[in-house]
C-alpha positions in Angstrom: 73.7 -22.8 -107.5 69.9 -22.5 -107.9 68.0 -20.9 -105.1 65.7 -23.3 -103.2 63.2 -20.9 -101.6 61.0 -23.6 -100.1 63.8 -24.6 -97.7 64.6 -21.0 -96.7 64.6 -20.4 -92.9 65.2 -17.2 -91.0 68.2 -16.8 -88.8 66.0 -14.7 -86.5 65.9 -16.9 -83.5 64.9 -20.4 -84.4 61.5 -19.6 -85.9 60.8 -20.2 -89.6 59.9 -17.2 -91.8 56.4 -16.0 -91.5 55.1 -15.4 -95.1 53.6 -12.1 -96.0 49.8 -12.3 -96.0 49.5 -10.2 -99.1 51.9 -8.7 -101.7 50.9 -6.0 -104.1 53.2 -5.0 -106.9 53.6 -2.3 -108.1 52.9 -0.7 -104.7 50.0 1.8 -104.6 51.4 5.3 -104.5 49.1 6.7 -101.8 50.2 3.9 -99.4 53.8 4.3 -100.4 53.7 8.0 -99.5 52.0 7.3 -96.2 54.6 4.7 -95.3 57.4 7.0 -96.3 56.1 9.7 -94.1 55.8 7.4 -91.1 59.3 6.0 -91.2 61.8 8.3 -89.4 64.8 6.7 -91.2 63.4 7.0 -94.7 65.5 8.7 -97.4 64.5 10.6 -100.6 65.9 7.7 -102.6 63.1 5.5 -101.1 60.4 7.7 -102.4 58.1 7.1 -105.4 59.5 10.2 -107.0 63.0 8.7 -107.0 61.8 5.5 -108.5 60.1 7.6 -111.2 63.5 9.3 -111.9 65.1 5.9 -112.3 62.5 4.7 -114.7 62.5 7.9 -116.7 66.2 7.5 -117.2 65.5 4.4 -119.2 65.7 0.7 -119.1 63.7 0.0 -115.9 60.1 -0.5 -114.8 58.4 -0.2 -111.4 58.6 -3.4 -109.5 58.0 -2.0 -106.0 56.3 -4.4 -103.5 53.9 -3.6 -100.7 53.7 -6.2 -98.0 50.6 -6.5 -95.8 51.6 -8.7 -92.9 49.1 -10.8 -90.8 49.6 -8.6 -87.8 48.5 -5.6 -89.7 51.8 -4.0 -90.4 52.7 -2.6 -93.8 56.1 -2.8 -95.4 57.2 -1.3 -98.7 60.2 -2.2 -100.8 61.1 0.3 -103.6 62.3 -1.9 -106.4 62.8 -1.7 -110.2 63.1 -4.5 -112.8 65.1 -4.8 -116.0 64.9 -7.6 -118.4 62.2 -9.9 -119.8 59.1 -9.2 -117.7 59.1 -11.5 -114.6 61.0 -14.3 -116.3 64.2 -16.1 -115.3 66.3 -13.6 -117.1 64.9 -10.5 -115.3 67.0 -8.5 -112.8 65.3 -6.8 -109.9 67.0 -4.3 -107.7 66.5 -1.9 -104.8 68.5 -0.2 -106.3 70.8 -0.6 -109.3 74.4 0.6 -109.1 74.8 4.4 -108.9 71.1 4.9 -107.8 71.7 4.9 -104.1 69.9 3.5 -101.1 66.9 1.2 -101.5 65.6 -1.3 -98.9 62.5 -1.5 -96.8 60.5 1.3 -95.2 57.7 0.6 -92.7 55.2 2.4 -90.6 56.9 3.1 -87.3 60.2 1.9 -88.6 61.7 -1.4 -89.7 62.4 -4.5 -87.5 64.2 -7.7 -88.2 61.0 -9.8 -88.4 59.8 -7.5 -91.1 62.9 -8.1 -93.1 62.7 -11.9 -92.7 59.3 -11.9 -94.5 60.8 -9.8 -97.3 63.7 -12.2 -97.8 61.3 -15.1 -97.8 59.2 -13.4 -100.5 62.3 -12.5 -102.7 63.7 -16.0 -102.3 60.6 -17.3 -104.1 60.8 -14.8 -107.0 61.4 -16.4 -110.4 64.0 -13.9 -111.6 67.7 -14.2 -112.2 68.7 -11.9 -109.4 67.0 -9.7 -106.7 69.3 -7.2 -105.1 68.9 -4.9 -102.1 71.1 -2.1 -101.0 69.6 -1.1 -97.6 69.8 1.9 -95.4 73.2 1.7 -93.6 71.7 2.7 -90.2 69.5 -0.4 -90.3 72.3 -2.9 -91.0 71.9 -4.7 -87.7 68.3 -5.7 -88.5 69.2 -6.8 -92.1 72.3 -8.8 -90.9 70.3 -10.6 -88.3 68.0 -12.3 -90.9 70.0 -12.4 -94.1 70.0 -15.8 -95.7 73.3 -17.7 -95.5 73.3 -18.4 -99.3 72.8 -14.8 -100.3 75.8 -13.0 -101.9 76.8 -10.3 -99.5 78.9 -7.4 -100.7 80.5 -5.5 -97.8 80.1 -1.7 -97.9 81.0 1.2 -95.7 79.0 4.4 -95.3 79.3 7.4 -93.0 76.3 9.0 -91.3 76.0 12.1 -89.1 73.5 12.1 -86.3 71.7 15.5 -86.2 70.1 15.0 -82.8 70.2 18.2 -80.7 70.3 20.6 -83.6 73.1 22.4 -85.4 74.5 24.1 -82.3 75.3 20.7 -80.8 76.5 19.3 -84.1 78.8 22.2 -84.6 80.1 22.4 -81.0 80.3 18.7 -80.1 80.5 16.7 -83.4 82.5 18.8 -85.8 86.2 18.5 -85.0 88.3 21.5 -84.4 89.9 21.1 -87.8 86.5 21.1 -89.5 85.5 24.3 -87.7 88.8 26.0 -88.6 88.3 25.0 -92.2 84.8 26.4 -92.3 86.0 29.7 -90.8 88.8 29.9 -93.4 86.3 29.3 -96.2 84.1 32.1 -94.8 87.0 34.5 -95.1 88.1 33.4 -98.5 85.7 35.6 -100.5 83.5 32.7 -101.7 80.1 33.2 -103.2 77.7 30.3 -102.4 74.3 29.5 -103.8 71.8 26.7 -102.9 69.7 26.0 -106.0 66.5 23.9 -105.9 65.4 24.5 -109.5 67.9 22.4 -111.2 69.4 25.4 -112.9 72.8 24.9 -111.3 73.1 21.2 -112.2 75.1 22.2 -115.3 77.7 23.9 -113.1 77.9 20.8 -111.0 78.4 18.7 -114.1 81.2 21.0 -115.3 83.1 20.4 -112.1 82.2 16.7 -112.3 83.9 16.4 -115.7 87.0 18.2 -114.4 87.0 15.8 -111.4 86.9 12.8 -113.7 90.3 13.8 -115.0 91.8 14.1 -111.5 90.3 10.9 -110.3 91.7 9.1 -113.3 95.2 10.3 -112.4 94.8 9.3 -108.8 93.5 5.8 -109.6 96.1 5.2 -112.4 93.2 4.8 -114.9 93.2 5.8 -118.5 91.4 9.2 -118.8 89.2 8.0 -121.6 88.0 5.0 -119.5 87.4 7.2 -116.5 85.3 9.6 -118.6 83.3 6.7 -120.2 82.6 5.2 -116.8 81.6 8.5 -115.2 79.3 9.5 -118.1 77.7 6.1 -118.1 77.2 6.1 -114.4 76.0 9.7 -114.2 75.0 11.2 -117.5 73.9 14.9 -117.3 70.4 14.0 -118.4 70.0 11.6 -115.4 71.0 14.4 -112.9 68.7 16.9 -114.7 65.8 14.4 -114.5 66.4 14.0 -110.7 66.5 17.8 -110.2 63.4 18.4 -112.2 61.3 15.7 -110.6 62.4 16.1 -107.0 62.2 19.9 -107.1 63.2 21.3 -103.7 64.1 17.9 -102.4 67.2 18.1 -104.6 69.6 20.9 -103.5 72.6 21.8 -105.6 75.1 23.8 -103.5 77.7 25.7 -105.6 80.7 27.8 -104.5 82.5 30.3 -106.7 85.7 32.4 -106.1 86.0 35.6 -108.1 83.4 34.2 -110.6 85.2 30.9 -111.1 83.6 27.5 -110.1 85.3 26.1 -107.0 83.1 23.3 -105.7 79.6 21.9 -105.8 77.6 19.2 -104.0 74.2 17.6 -104.5 72.1 16.9 -101.4 68.7 15.1 -101.3 66.7 16.3 -98.4 63.3 15.4 -96.9 62.9 13.7 -93.5 66.6 12.9 -93.7 69.4 14.4 -95.9 71.8 12.6 -98.1 75.0 14.1 -99.6 74.9 12.1 -102.8 77.4 13.8 -105.2 80.4 16.1 -105.0 82.9 17.7 -107.3 85.5 20.4 -107.2 88.3 22.3 -108.9 91.1 21.3 -106.6 93.2 24.4 -107.4 90.4 26.6 -106.1 88.6 24.5 -103.6 91.7 23.2 -101.8 93.2 26.5 -100.6 89.7 28.1 -99.9 88.3 25.0 -98.1 85.1 25.5 -100.2 84.0 21.9 -99.6 83.9 22.4 -95.9 81.7 25.5 -96.2 79.3 23.7 -98.5 79.0 20.7 -96.2 78.5 23.0 -93.1 75.8 25.0 -94.8 74.0 21.8 -96.1 74.2 20.2 -92.6 72.9 23.4 -90.9 70.0 23.5 -93.4 69.2 19.9 -92.7 69.2 20.6 -88.9 66.8 23.5 -89.4 64.5 21.3 -91.5 64.3 18.8 -88.6 66.2 16.0 -90.3 67.3 13.1 -88.1 70.4 12.0 -90.1 72.8 13.5 -92.7 74.1 10.6 -94.8 77.5 11.3 -96.3 77.5 8.4 -98.6 79.9 5.5 -99.5 83.5 5.7 -98.3 84.7 2.4 -99.5 88.4 1.8 -98.7 89.4 5.4 -99.0 91.1 6.6 -95.8 91.1 10.2 -96.9 87.4 10.2 -97.7 86.6 8.6 -94.4 88.7 11.2 -92.6 87.0 14.1 -94.3 83.6 12.8 -93.2 84.5 12.0 -89.7 85.7 15.6 -89.2 82.0 16.6 -89.4 81.1 14.0 -86.8 79.9 11.3 -89.2 80.2 7.8 -87.9 81.2 4.7 -90.0 78.4 2.2 -90.7 79.6 -1.1 -92.1 76.8 -2.8 -93.9 76.1 -5.2 -96.7 74.4 -5.2 -100.1 72.5 -8.4 -100.6 72.1 -10.4 -103.9 69.7 -13.3 -104.1 70.7 -14.9 -107.4 70.3 -18.1 -109.4 73.7 -17.9 -111.0 76.9 -16.6 -109.3 76.7 -13.2 -111.0 78.1 -11.2 -108.1 81.2 -13.4 -107.8 81.8 -13.3 -111.5 81.5 -9.6 -111.6 84.0 -9.3 -108.6 86.6 -11.5 -110.3 86.3 -9.6 -113.6 86.7 -6.2 -112.0 89.6 -7.4 -109.9 91.4 -8.7 -113.0 90.8 -5.5 -114.9 92.1 -3.4 -112.0 95.2 -5.6 -111.7 95.9 -5.1 -115.4 95.5 -1.3 -115.1 97.3 -1.2 -111.8 94.2 0.6 -110.6 94.3 2.2 -107.2 90.9 2.5 -105.4 
């Protein structure tokens, strides 16, 4: 079904959408940085540097949008475009798959009325599809004004509140089992390093490739297909570009036991922290609880830096993954990814993936 933007109305109360007074695209970098610094929920993935990483990895161009509203507020939507300019075959996203959280940032924080104006603007874009994967902690505001004809993809993330500092997080939010696992790891003879130069990304990738084999067995997926999907989603060059461009905002935590790689995680940290990638050698990390120690150290560092939230990423339908995260005190945040599209691309993609998984007897 074709989008009919002129008839779009907000579900925020009974008022029609107020159009943005002015839209500037691409967004001026100076204003972007100012807006990022003034939004307490903002993530590294909503920064200009992250968008530059995305574009440098190939195939995308800057399509960020600055909204100057009649009341004087400024909103900024990090966004990239792939396709034929701004024509009907172009795809715009905030952000594409495997590139994390996009969505709006605003001076003083985001409110539902802000998002209504953004939806109104995107509804009028002459592109094939505009997608938004917003910050999970802002789901209530997004859900309040999402258009009924948008394709909504349900998601689940876990986020840890760091309010009160690490002492409170450790004593009141970590479960007893998490604290015991950390103490066991501390006595297991592990060597841990936090790298902010990108030098240790190759070690992370070595563990990532080992994990692909394990994930393939768990999911009942051909190993070759799992490797192809993993390398396509996260090629080493992509992670190296991120580490080089983000510098100390990209932290690679690595644990060794007796010189052998046990586990590694990648954390993006600025005003808030985001555990974005993890991999391990199960034979070493399992008995030593290396993953618990890496998470504890990353969370403690985020607290010391004054971060408000520690995002632990997507949990999907995995009960074991959700349980691991809740042991650190992270709470589940159901939210939606929004697709404003002229053809039912999201539904078609879902049906195709479901059919392939059924054939492979794939286990999520």
